[in-house]
All heavy atoms as TSV, in Angstrom:
chain	resi	resn	atom	element	x	y	z
A	1	MET	N	N	0.836	-1.197	-0.013
A	1	MET	CA	C	0.013	0.008	0.012
A	1	MET	C	C	0.879	1.256	0.007
A	1	MET	O	O	1.819	1.396	0.805
A	1	MET	CB	C	-0.890	-0.042	1.248
A	1	MET	CG	C	-1.834	1.106	1.327
A	1	MET	SD	S	-3.020	0.773	2.619
A	1	MET	CE	C	-3.290	2.379	3.180
A	2	GLN	N	N	0.543	2.156	-0.873
A	2	GLN	CA	C	1.382	3.396	-0.967
A	2	GLN	C	C	0.838	4.432	0.023
A	2	GLN	O	O	-0.349	4.569	0.209
A	2	GLN	CB	C	1.316	3.957	-2.363
A	2	GLN	CG	C	1.959	3.106	-3.393
A	2	GLN	CD	C	1.832	3.797	-4.781
A	2	GLN	OE1	O	0.989	4.654	-4.965
A	2	GLN	NE2	N	2.665	3.387	-5.724
A	3	ARG	N	N	1.767	5.122	0.637
A	3	ARG	CA	C	1.401	6.236	1.521
A	3	ARG	C	C	1.363	7.531	0.744
A	3	ARG	O	O	2.195	7.725	-0.133
A	3	ARG	CB	C	2.425	6.331	2.655
A	3	ARG	CG	C	2.342	5.178	3.602
A	3	ARG	CD	C	3.230	5.379	4.762
A	3	ARG	NE	N	2.773	6.537	5.493
A	3	ARG	CZ	C	3.546	7.225	6.331
A	3	ARG	NH1	N	4.767	6.842	6.546
A	3	ARG	NH2	N	3.044	8.240	6.958
A	4	LEU	N	N	0.433	8.381	1.101
A	4	LEU	CA	C	0.372	9.697	0.425
A	4	LEU	C	C	1.306	10.651	1.182
A	4	LEU	O	O	1.223	10.806	2.391
A	4	LEU	CB	C	-1.081	10.258	0.504
A	4	LEU	CG	C	-2.101	9.482	-0.276
A	4	LEU	CD1	C	-3.461	10.112	-0.068
A	4	LEU	CD2	C	-1.800	9.402	-1.706
A	5	SER	N	N	2.194	11.226	0.446
A	5	SER	CA	C	3.132	12.149	1.074
A	5	SER	C	C	2.690	13.580	0.708
A	5	SER	O	O	1.929	13.807	-0.190
A	5	SER	CB	C	4.549	11.891	0.588
A	5	SER	OG	O	4.613	12.196	-0.794
A	6	THR	N	N	3.220	14.504	1.464
A	6	THR	CA	C	2.887	15.923	1.183
A	6	THR	C	C	3.468	16.424	-0.114
A	6	THR	O	O	2.990	17.351	-0.709
A	6	THR	CB	C	3.390	16.805	2.326
A	6	THR	OG1	O	4.796	16.599	2.481
A	6	THR	CG2	C	2.667	16.491	3.626
A	7	SER	N	N	4.503	15.753	-0.615
A	7	SER	CA	C	5.107	16.175	-1.893
A	7	SER	C	C	4.302	15.672	-3.063
A	7	SER	O	O	4.415	16.111	-4.195
A	7	SER	CB	C	6.533	15.634	-2.019
A	7	SER	OG	O	6.510	14.234	-2.067
A	8	GLY	N	N	3.424	14.683	-2.822
A	8	GLY	CA	C	2.568	14.177	-3.920
A	8	GLY	C	C	3.240	13.093	-4.713
A	8	GLY	O	O	2.754	12.687	-5.765
A	9	ALA	N	N	4.367	12.577	-4.272
A	9	ALA	CA	C	5.124	11.579	-5.012
A	9	ALA	C	C	4.322	10.298	-5.187
A	9	ALA	O	O	4.444	9.627	-6.202
A	9	ALA	CB	C	6.456	11.332	-4.350
A	10	ALA	N	N	3.531	9.900	-4.233
A	10	ALA	CA	C	2.801	8.644	-4.310
A	10	ALA	C	C	1.403	8.810	-4.925
A	10	ALA	O	O	0.705	7.879	-5.116
A	10	ALA	CB	C	2.701	8.052	-2.911
A	11	MET	N	N	1.022	10.071	-5.221
A	11	MET	CA	C	-0.290	10.320	-5.754
A	11	MET	C	C	-0.276	10.158	-7.290
A	11	MET	O	O	0.713	10.500	-7.923
A	11	MET	CB	C	-0.749	11.756	-5.469
A	11	MET	CG	C	-1.178	11.982	-4.084
A	11	MET	SD	S	-1.951	13.602	-3.973
A	11	MET	CE	C	-1.002	14.304	-2.678
A	12	PRO	N	N	-1.358	9.608	-7.839
A	12	PRO	CA	C	-1.433	9.564	-9.296
A	12	PRO	C	C	-1.408	10.950	-9.884
A	12	PRO	O	O	-1.827	11.935	-9.212
A	12	PRO	CB	C	-2.783	8.853	-9.546
A	12	PRO	CG	C	-3.147	8.225	-8.259
A	12	PRO	CD	C	-2.448	8.990	-7.203
A	13	ARG	N	N	-0.961	11.031	-11.095
A	13	ARG	CA	C	-0.840	12.354	-11.764
A	13	ARG	C	C	-2.144	13.127	-11.805
A	13	ARG	O	O	-2.170	14.324	-11.591
A	13	ARG	CB	C	-0.281	12.152	-13.185
A	13	ARG	CG	C	-0.052	13.404	-13.918
A	13	ARG	CD	C	0.551	13.128	-15.248
A	13	ARG	NE	N	0.602	14.343	-16.004
A	13	ARG	CZ	C	0.757	14.399	-17.302
A	13	ARG	NH1	N	0.828	13.272	-18.010
A	13	ARG	NH2	N	0.800	15.554	-17.943
A	14	GLY	N	N	-3.226	12.456	-12.109
A	14	GLY	CA	C	-4.516	13.139	-12.233
A	14	GLY	C	C	-4.985	13.764	-10.918
A	14	GLY	O	O	-5.560	14.846	-10.846
A	15	VAL	N	N	-4.686	13.093	-9.811
A	15	VAL	CA	C	-5.054	13.595	-8.497
A	15	VAL	C	C	-4.222	14.837	-8.157
A	15	VAL	O	O	-4.757	15.845	-7.690
A	15	VAL	CB	C	-4.839	12.518	-7.399
A	15	VAL	CG1	C	-5.074	13.074	-6.005
A	15	VAL	CG2	C	-5.802	11.329	-7.631
A	16	ARG	N	N	-2.942	14.786	-8.487
A	16	ARG	CA	C	-2.100	15.975	-8.262
A	16	ARG	C	C	-2.586	17.129	-9.047
A	16	ARG	O	O	-2.631	18.298	-8.542
A	16	ARG	CB	C	-0.648	15.662	-8.596
A	16	ARG	CG	C	0.070	14.916	-7.506
A	16	ARG	CD	C	1.491	14.705	-7.892
A	16	ARG	NE	N	1.464	13.677	-8.977
A	16	ARG	CZ	C	2.526	13.103	-9.478
A	16	ARG	NH1	N	3.737	13.490	-9.113
A	16	ARG	NH2	N	2.433	12.202	-10.419
A	17	GLU	N	N	-2.963	16.924	-10.317
A	17	GLU	CA	C	-3.418	18.026	-11.162
A	17	GLU	C	C	-4.725	18.591	-10.611
A	17	GLU	O	O	-4.966	19.794	-10.623
A	17	GLU	CB	C	-3.595	17.549	-12.563
A	17	GLU	CG	C	-2.266	17.293	-13.295
A	17	GLU	CD	C	-2.483	16.703	-14.688
A	17	GLU	OE1	O	-3.619	16.587	-15.158
A	17	GLU	OE2	O	-1.451	16.401	-15.298
A	18	LEU	N	N	-5.614	17.715	-10.127
A	18	LEU	CA	C	-6.925	18.150	-9.573
A	18	LEU	C	C	-6.701	18.965	-8.361
A	18	LEU	O	O	-7.370	19.977	-8.151
A	18	LEU	CB	C	-7.777	16.914	-9.275
A	18	LEU	CG	C	-9.188	17.179	-8.787
A	18	LEU	CD1	C	-9.994	17.917	-9.867
A	18	LEU	CD2	C	-9.860	15.917	-8.407
A	19	LEU	N	N	-5.767	18.581	-7.484
A	19	LEU	CA	C	-5.524	19.364	-6.251
A	19	LEU	C	C	-4.884	20.689	-6.567
A	19	LEU	O	O	-5.067	21.634	-5.809
A	19	LEU	CB	C	-4.629	18.548	-5.302
A	19	LEU	CG	C	-5.273	17.316	-4.710
A	19	LEU	CD1	C	-4.275	16.536	-3.876
A	19	LEU	CD2	C	-6.459	17.692	-3.867
A	20	ARG	N	N	-4.131	20.802	-7.619
A	20	ARG	CA	C	-3.476	22.058	-7.967
A	20	ARG	C	C	-4.402	23.000	-8.727
A	20	ARG	O	O	-4.196	24.211	-8.729
A	20	ARG	CB	C	-2.258	21.823	-8.859
A	20	ARG	CG	C	-1.072	21.434	-8.078
A	20	ARG	CD	C	0.129	21.476	-8.989
A	20	ARG	NE	N	0.896	20.293	-8.721
A	20	ARG	CZ	C	1.510	19.541	-9.604
A	20	ARG	NH1	N	1.464	19.875	-10.880
A	20	ARG	NH2	N	2.172	18.490	-9.262
A	21	GLU	N	N	-5.469	22.473	-9.349
A	21	GLU	CA	C	-6.344	23.278	-10.165
A	21	GLU	C	C	-7.099	24.245	-9.280
A	21	GLU	O	O	-7.678	23.924	-8.267
A	21	GLU	CB	C	-7.312	22.365	-10.920
A	21	GLU	CG	C	-8.169	23.146	-11.866
A	21	GLU	CD	C	-9.027	22.240	-12.702
A	21	GLU	OE1	O	-8.615	21.079	-12.959
A	21	GLU	OE2	O	-10.109	22.669	-13.058
A	22	GLU	N	N	-7.127	25.546	-9.701
A	22	GLU	CA	C	-7.809	26.583	-8.921
A	22	GLU	C	C	-8.929	27.203	-9.709
A	22	GLU	O	O	-9.472	28.182	-9.311
A	22	GLU	CB	C	-6.784	27.642	-8.507
A	22	GLU	CG	C	-5.724	27.115	-7.526
A	22	GLU	CD	C	-4.792	28.178	-7.090
A	22	GLU	OE1	O	-4.983	29.374	-7.440
A	22	GLU	OE2	O	-3.800	27.857	-6.392
A	23	HIS	N	N	-9.269	26.610	-10.857
A	23	HIS	CA	C	-10.360	27.131	-11.682
A	23	HIS	C	C	-11.674	27.026	-10.895
A	23	HIS	O	O	-12.026	25.986	-10.384
A	23	HIS	CB	C	-10.454	26.325	-12.968
A	23	HIS	CG	C	-11.538	26.775	-13.876
A	23	HIS	ND1	N	-11.430	27.955	-14.593
A	23	HIS	CD2	C	-12.756	26.265	-14.149
A	23	HIS	CE1	C	-12.547	28.102	-15.292
A	23	HIS	NE2	N	-13.341	27.118	-15.048
A	24	GLY	N	N	-12.421	28.116	-10.780
A	24	GLY	CA	C	-13.668	28.103	-10.079
A	24	GLY	C	C	-13.534	28.427	-8.572
A	24	GLY	O	O	-14.510	28.517	-7.890
A	25	GLN	N	N	-12.325	28.599	-8.099
A	25	GLN	CA	C	-12.138	28.896	-6.703
A	25	GLN	C	C	-12.735	30.244	-6.333
A	25	GLN	O	O	-13.394	30.342	-5.278
A	25	GLN	CB	C	-10.637	28.892	-6.358
A	25	GLN	CG	C	-10.353	29.157	-4.899
A	25	GLN	CD	C	-8.855	29.150	-4.619
A	25	GLN	OE1	O	-8.052	28.831	-5.470
A	25	GLN	NE2	N	-8.513	29.497	-3.412
A	26	GLY	N	N	-12.581	31.245	-7.174
A	26	GLY	CA	C	-13.160	32.573	-6.884
A	26	GLY	C	C	-14.687	32.516	-6.819
A	26	GLY	O	O	-15.286	33.167	-5.961
A	27	THR	N	N	-15.286	31.729	-7.729
A	27	THR	CA	C	-16.733	31.606	-7.746
A	27	THR	C	C	-17.220	30.949	-6.433
A	27	THR	O	O	-18.246	31.399	-5.874
A	27	THR	CB	C	-17.155	30.727	-8.950
A	27	THR	OG1	O	-16.644	31.311	-10.103
A	27	THR	CG2	C	-18.694	30.655	-9.041
A	28	THR	N	N	-16.517	29.932	-5.982
A	28	THR	CA	C	-16.885	29.301	-4.761
A	28	THR	C	C	-16.811	30.240	-3.566
A	28	THR	O	O	-17.675	30.270	-2.682
A	28	THR	CB	C	-15.986	28.067	-4.482
A	28	THR	OG1	O	-16.074	27.208	-5.640
A	28	THR	CG2	C	-16.384	27.334	-3.256
A	29	GLU	N	N	-15.754	31.034	-3.539
A	29	GLU	CA	C	-15.599	32.019	-2.447
A	29	GLU	C	C	-16.683	33.057	-2.463
A	29	GLU	O	O	-17.186	33.407	-1.401
A	29	GLU	CB	C	-14.204	32.680	-2.546
A	29	GLU	CG	C	-13.038	31.746	-2.256
A	29	GLU	CD	C	-11.687	32.323	-2.574
A	29	GLU	OE1	O	-11.646	33.424	-3.154
A	29	GLU	OE2	O	-10.714	31.681	-2.258
A	30	TYR	N	N	-17.079	33.517	-3.655
A	30	TYR	CA	C	-18.194	34.496	-3.714
A	30	TYR	C	C	-19.508	33.844	-3.273
A	30	TYR	O	O	-20.305	34.481	-2.610
A	30	TYR	CB	C	-18.335	35.023	-5.136
A	30	TYR	CG	C	-17.302	36.106	-5.438
A	30	TYR	CD1	C	-16.431	35.963	-6.516
A	30	TYR	CD2	C	-17.189	37.251	-4.669
A	30	TYR	CE1	C	-15.470	36.930	-6.780
A	30	TYR	CE2	C	-16.278	38.212	-4.953
A	30	TYR	CZ	C	-15.403	38.072	-6.007
A	30	TYR	OH	O	-14.501	39.018	-6.271
A	31	ALA	N	N	-19.722	32.586	-3.649
A	31	ALA	CA	C	-20.953	31.879	-3.216
A	31	ALA	C	C	-21.034	31.739	-1.709
A	31	ALA	O	O	-22.083	31.931	-1.117
A	31	ALA	CB	C	-21.031	30.507	-3.906
A	32	ILE	N	N	-19.891	31.424	-1.086
A	32	ILE	CA	C	-19.840	31.309	0.354
A	32	ILE	C	C	-20.112	32.688	1.006
A	32	ILE	O	O	-20.887	32.800	1.963
A	32	ILE	CB	C	-18.488	30.752	0.843
A	32	ILE	CG1	C	-18.379	29.285	0.400
A	32	ILE	CG2	C	-18.322	30.903	2.340
A	32	ILE	CD1	C	-17.000	28.676	0.605
A	33	LEU	N	N	-19.492	33.721	0.433
A	33	LEU	CA	C	-19.729	35.099	0.961
A	33	LEU	C	C	-21.194	35.497	0.878
A	33	LEU	O	O	-21.766	36.005	1.838
A	33	LEU	CB	C	-18.821	36.099	0.202
A	33	LEU	CG	C	-18.985	37.543	0.624
A	33	LEU	CD1	C	-18.514	37.765	2.079
A	33	LEU	CD2	C	-18.170	38.423	-0.319
A	34	VAL	N	N	-21.826	35.243	-0.269
A	34	VAL	CA	C	-23.236	35.573	-0.432
A	34	VAL	C	C	-24.100	34.753	0.554
A	34	VAL	O	O	-25.022	35.318	1.159
A	34	VAL	CB	C	-23.684	35.314	-1.884
A	34	VAL	CG1	C	-25.185	35.410	-2.038
A	34	VAL	CG2	C	-23.038	36.313	-2.824
A	35	GLY	N	N	-23.779	33.532	0.737
A	35	GLY	CA	C	-24.508	32.690	1.698
A	35	GLY	C	C	-24.432	33.250	3.118
A	35	GLY	O	O	-25.415	33.307	3.828
A	36	VAL	N	N	-23.199	33.627	3.536
A	36	VAL	CA	C	-23.024	34.226	4.850
A	36	VAL	C	C	-23.821	35.516	5.019
A	36	VAL	O	O	-24.494	35.754	5.993
A	36	VAL	CB	C	-21.550	34.444	5.143
A	36	VAL	CG1	C	-21.353	35.286	6.391
A	36	VAL	CG2	C	-20.829	33.104	5.283
A	37	LEU	N	N	-23.806	36.340	3.961
A	37	LEU	CA	C	-24.565	37.609	4.007
A	37	LEU	C	C	-26.094	37.353	4.087
A	37	LEU	O	O	-26.768	38.090	4.796
A	37	LEU	CB	C	-24.237	38.466	2.807
A	37	LEU	CG	C	-22.804	39.026	2.770
A	37	LEU	CD1	C	-22.547	39.788	1.480
A	37	LEU	CD2	C	-22.552	39.935	3.982
A	38	VAL	N	N	-26.532	36.338	3.413
A	38	VAL	CA	C	-28.006	36.026	3.439
A	38	VAL	C	C	-28.375	35.569	4.847
A	38	VAL	O	O	-29.402	35.963	5.394
A	38	VAL	CB	C	-28.344	34.956	2.385
A	38	VAL	CG1	C	-29.716	34.345	2.661
A	38	VAL	CG2	C	-28.228	35.512	1.005
A	39	VAL	N	N	-27.516	34.720	5.462
A	39	VAL	CA	C	-27.816	34.278	6.821
A	39	VAL	C	C	-27.820	35.458	7.793
A	39	VAL	O	O	-28.721	35.559	8.635
A	39	VAL	CB	C	-26.791	33.191	7.256
A	39	VAL	CG1	C	-26.878	32.912	8.723
A	39	VAL	CG2	C	-26.967	31.944	6.466
A	40	ILE	N	N	-26.870	36.373	7.654
A	40	ILE	CA	C	-26.835	37.550	8.512
A	40	ILE	C	C	-28.081	38.387	8.305
A	40	ILE	O	O	-28.689	38.887	9.278
A	40	ILE	CB	C	-25.552	38.375	8.242
A	40	ILE	CG1	C	-24.334	37.613	8.775
A	40	ILE	CG2	C	-25.658	39.739	8.913
A	40	ILE	CD1	C	-23.007	38.239	8.362
A	41	ALA	N	N	-28.522	38.562	7.073
A	41	ALA	CA	C	-29.731	39.358	6.797
A	41	ALA	C	C	-30.953	38.708	7.441
A	41	ALA	O	O	-31.798	39.416	7.985
A	41	ALA	CB	C	-29.915	39.509	5.290
A	42	ILE	N	N	-31.071	37.418	7.315
A	42	ILE	CA	C	-32.211	36.722	7.882
A	42	ILE	C	C	-32.232	36.857	9.388
A	42	ILE	O	O	-33.286	37.131	9.996
A	42	ILE	CB	C	-32.234	35.242	7.440
A	42	ILE	CG1	C	-32.558	35.132	5.973
A	42	ILE	CG2	C	-33.218	34.415	8.273
A	42	ILE	CD1	C	-32.394	33.744	5.403
A	43	LEU	N	N	-31.051	36.664	10.022
A	43	LEU	CA	C	-30.977	36.824	11.484
A	43	LEU	C	C	-31.299	38.268	11.911
A	43	LEU	O	O	-31.983	38.454	12.923
A	43	LEU	CB	C	-29.577	36.458	11.960
A	43	LEU	CG	C	-29.233	34.970	11.847
A	43	LEU	CD1	C	-27.776	34.755	12.256
A	43	LEU	CD2	C	-30.184	34.145	12.740
A	44	ALA	N	N	-30.898	39.264	11.143
A	44	ALA	CA	C	-31.213	40.662	11.458
A	44	ALA	C	C	-32.731	40.921	11.377
A	44	ALA	O	O	-33.329	41.589	12.216
A	44	ALA	CB	C	-30.435	41.598	10.564
A	45	ILE	N	N	-33.334	40.350	10.340
A	45	ILE	CA	C	-34.766	40.564	10.159
A	45	ILE	C	C	-35.537	39.885	11.326
A	45	ILE	O	O	-36.490	40.509	11.860
A	45	ILE	CB	C	-35.261	39.954	8.798
A	45	ILE	CG1	C	-34.707	40.849	7.656
A	45	ILE	CG2	C	-36.757	39.851	8.720
A	45	ILE	CD1	C	-34.883	40.220	6.273
A	46	ILE	N	N	-35.101	38.707	11.672
A	46	ILE	CA	C	-35.778	38.050	12.818
A	46	ILE	C	C	-35.529	38.804	14.151
A	46	ILE	O	O	-36.465	38.984	14.934
A	46	ILE	CB	C	-35.229	36.586	12.963
A	46	ILE	CG1	C	-35.728	35.755	11.785
A	46	ILE	CG2	C	-35.673	35.966	14.272
A	46	ILE	CD1	C	-35.089	34.377	11.686
A	47	ALA	N	N	-34.304	39.267	14.347
A	47	ALA	CA	C	-34.003	39.983	15.602
A	47	ALA	C	C	-34.734	41.325	15.741
A	47	ALA	O	O	-35.117	41.694	16.832
A	47	ALA	CB	C	-32.466	40.206	15.673
A	48	PHE	N	N	-34.898	42.040	14.608
A	48	PHE	CA	C	-35.509	43.370	14.636
A	48	PHE	C	C	-36.897	43.377	14.055
A	48	PHE	O	O	-37.376	44.438	13.643
A	48	PHE	CB	C	-34.614	44.354	13.890
A	48	PHE	CG	C	-33.228	44.489	14.536
A	48	PHE	CD1	C	-32.126	44.020	13.877
A	48	PHE	CD2	C	-33.103	45.094	15.773
A	48	PHE	CE1	C	-30.865	44.124	14.432
A	48	PHE	CE2	C	-31.848	45.237	16.321
A	48	PHE	CZ	C	-30.729	44.745	15.655
A	49	ARG	N	N	-37.607	42.255	14.058
A	49	ARG	CA	C	-38.915	42.153	13.455
A	49	ARG	C	C	-39.892	43.160	14.033
A	49	ARG	O	O	-40.607	43.831	13.334
A	49	ARG	CB	C	-39.443	40.745	13.572
A	49	ARG	CG	C	-40.774	40.541	12.947
A	49	ARG	CD	C	-41.380	39.187	13.175
A	49	ARG	NE	N	-40.329	38.182	13.285
A	49	ARG	CZ	C	-40.554	36.857	13.179
A	49	ARG	NH1	N	-41.777	36.463	12.956
A	49	ARG	NH2	N	-39.604	35.983	13.281
A	50	GLY	N	N	-39.879	43.263	15.370
A	50	GLY	CA	C	-40.826	44.189	16.028
A	50	GLY	C	C	-40.580	45.647	15.671
A	50	GLY	O	O	-41.478	46.401	15.394
A	51	LYS	N	N	-39.291	46.042	15.668
A	51	LYS	CA	C	-38.969	47.428	15.314
A	51	LYS	C	C	-39.310	47.732	13.862
A	51	LYS	O	O	-39.794	48.800	13.565
A	51	LYS	CB	C	-37.461	47.700	15.534
A	51	LYS	CG	C	-37.075	47.634	16.986
A	51	LYS	CD	C	-37.659	48.831	17.716
A	51	LYS	CE	C	-37.215	48.835	19.156
A	51	LYS	NZ	N	-37.846	49.901	19.916
A	52	VAL	N	N	-39.053	46.799	12.978
A	52	VAL	CA	C	-39.383	47.002	11.538
A	52	VAL	C	C	-40.892	47.109	11.376
A	52	VAL	O	O	-41.406	47.955	10.620
A	52	VAL	CB	C	-38.788	45.855	10.680
A	52	VAL	CG1	C	-39.321	45.939	9.281
A	52	VAL	CG2	C	-37.281	45.879	10.726
A	53	GLN	N	N	-41.645	46.312	12.093
A	53	GLN	CA	C	-43.098	46.335	12.035
A	53	GLN	C	C	-43.622	47.670	12.575
A	53	GLN	O	O	-44.532	48.299	11.946
A	53	GLN	CB	C	-43.720	45.192	12.799
A	53	GLN	CG	C	-45.182	45.010	12.535
A	53	GLN	CD	C	-45.692	43.693	13.132
A	53	GLN	OE1	O	-44.978	43.075	13.909
A	53	GLN	NE2	N	-46.875	43.333	12.758
A	54	GLU	N	N	-43.053	48.181	13.642
A	54	GLU	CA	C	-43.447	49.490	14.184
A	54	GLU	C	C	-43.174	50.579	13.164
A	54	GLU	O	O	-43.978	51.481	12.959
A	54	GLU	CB	C	-42.700	49.781	15.484
A	54	GLU	CG	C	-43.154	48.968	16.661
A	54	GLU	CD	C	-42.292	49.197	17.868
A	54	GLU	OE1	O	-41.638	50.272	17.952
A	54	GLU	OE2	O	-42.269	48.360	18.810
A	55	LEU	N	N	-41.992	50.539	12.576
A	55	LEU	CA	C	-41.599	51.549	11.571
A	55	LEU	C	C	-42.547	51.509	10.394
A	55	LEU	O	O	-42.996	52.542	9.885
A	55	LEU	CB	C	-40.157	51.345	11.132
A	55	LEU	CG	C	-39.598	52.278	10.077
A	55	LEU	CD1	C	-39.610	53.707	10.599
A	55	LEU	CD2	C	-38.212	51.847	9.648
A	56	TRP	N	N	-42.835	50.313	9.900
A	56	TRP	CA	C	-43.754	50.157	8.764
A	56	TRP	C	C	-45.118	50.672	9.073
A	56	TRP	O	O	-45.754	51.393	8.265
A	56	TRP	CB	C	-43.802	48.699	8.359
A	56	TRP	CG	C	-44.572	48.499	7.082
A	56	TRP	CD1	C	-45.820	48.003	6.943
A	56	TRP	CD2	C	-44.131	48.806	5.802
A	56	TRP	NE1	N	-46.208	47.967	5.675
A	56	TRP	CE2	C	-45.199	48.474	4.892
A	56	TRP	CE3	C	-42.991	49.339	5.230
A	56	TRP	CZ2	C	-45.126	48.641	3.502
A	56	TRP	CZ3	C	-42.938	49.518	3.846
A	56	TRP	CH2	C	-43.966	49.134	3.013
A	57	THR	N	N	-45.648	50.400	10.303
A	57	THR	CA	C	-46.935	50.899	10.709
A	57	THR	C	C	-46.935	52.409	10.775
A	57	THR	O	O	-47.908	53.084	10.337
A	57	THR	CB	C	-47.296	50.293	12.060
A	57	THR	OG1	O	-47.295	48.880	11.992
A	57	THR	CG2	C	-48.701	50.747	12.509
A	58	ALA	N	N	-45.886	53.025	11.273
A	58	ALA	CA	C	-45.771	54.483	11.319
A	58	ALA	C	C	-45.771	55.082	9.921
A	58	ALA	O	O	-46.405	56.140	9.695
A	58	ALA	CB	C	-44.525	54.879	12.084
A	59	ILE	N	N	-45.077	54.444	9.002
A	59	ILE	CA	C	-45.025	54.955	7.633
A	59	ILE	C	C	-46.432	54.890	7.022
A	59	ILE	O	O	-46.898	55.828	6.365
A	59	ILE	CB	C	-44.019	54.166	6.789
A	59	ILE	CG1	C	-42.591	54.473	7.275
A	59	ILE	CG2	C	-44.180	54.482	5.302
A	59	ILE	CD1	C	-41.519	53.562	6.638
A	60	VAL	N	N	-47.118	53.744	7.181
A	60	VAL	CA	C	-48.449	53.576	6.611
A	60	VAL	C	C	-49.406	54.592	7.223
A	60	VAL	O	O	-50.245	55.229	6.528
A	60	VAL	CB	C	-48.982	52.138	6.826
A	60	VAL	CG1	C	-50.447	52.036	6.507
A	60	VAL	CG2	C	-48.157	51.163	6.007
A	61	ASN	N	N	-49.364	54.757	8.548
A	61	ASN	CA	C	-50.230	55.752	9.210
A	61	ASN	C	C	-49.968	57.184	8.720
A	61	ASN	O	O	-50.870	57.959	8.548
A	61	ASN	CB	C	-50.100	55.653	10.710
A	61	ASN	CG	C	-50.700	54.399	11.270
A	61	ASN	OD1	O	-51.544	53.762	10.621
A	61	ASN	ND2	N	-50.247	54.004	12.448
A	62	GLY	N	N	-48.679	57.482	8.523
A	62	GLY	CA	C	-48.325	58.809	8.002
A	62	GLY	C	C	-48.813	59.031	6.594
A	62	GLY	O	O	-49.293	60.132	6.285
A	63	MET	N	N	-48.759	57.998	5.778
A	63	MET	CA	C	-49.279	58.173	4.406
A	63	MET	C	C	-50.787	58.287	4.384
A	63	MET	O	O	-51.362	59.030	3.583
A	63	MET	CB	C	-48.840	56.976	3.547
A	63	MET	CG	C	-47.339	56.951	3.285
A	63	MET	SD	S	-46.804	55.539	2.368
A	63	MET	CE	C	-47.494	55.872	0.767
A	64	ASN	N	N	-51.462	57.544	5.278
A	64	ASN	CA	C	-52.915	57.656	5.352
A	64	ASN	C	C	-53.396	58.979	5.851
A	64	ASN	O	O	-54.533	59.414	5.579
A	64	ASN	CB	C	-53.494	56.508	6.231
A	64	ASN	CG	C	-53.375	55.158	5.545
A	64	ASN	OD1	O	-53.340	55.083	4.305
A	64	ASN	ND2	N	-53.325	54.089	6.319
A	65	ALA	N	N	-52.570	59.652	6.650
A	65	ALA	CA	C	-52.900	60.958	7.195
A	65	ALA	C	C	-52.852	62.076	6.153
A	65	ALA	O	O	-53.372	63.137	6.363
A	65	ALA	CB	C	-52.030	61.300	8.382
A	66	LEU	N	N	-52.188	61.790	5.041
A	66	LEU	CA	C	-52.055	62.845	4.002
A	66	LEU	C	C	-53.348	63.046	3.296
A	66	LEU	O	O	-54.150	62.891	2.816
A	66	LEU	CB	C	-50.977	62.472	3.002
A	66	LEU	CG	C	-49.565	62.435	3.561
A	66	LEU	CD1	C	-48.604	61.924	2.454
A	66	LEU	CD2	C	-49.114	63.805	3.998
């Protein structure tokens, strides 16, 4: 049985090329960033739901008073 070394000497050529390939890495990083931002936005909406509802009600009442 061959051991995998950090130099890649025991790895097949295709595996070494796959590990070195960085195509699509930027896209993955942007997808992770967008995912984190979506989670933060959802948590903020949940945390401030009452305040947002009060603000929305004040805006609607103000518009109805015109």
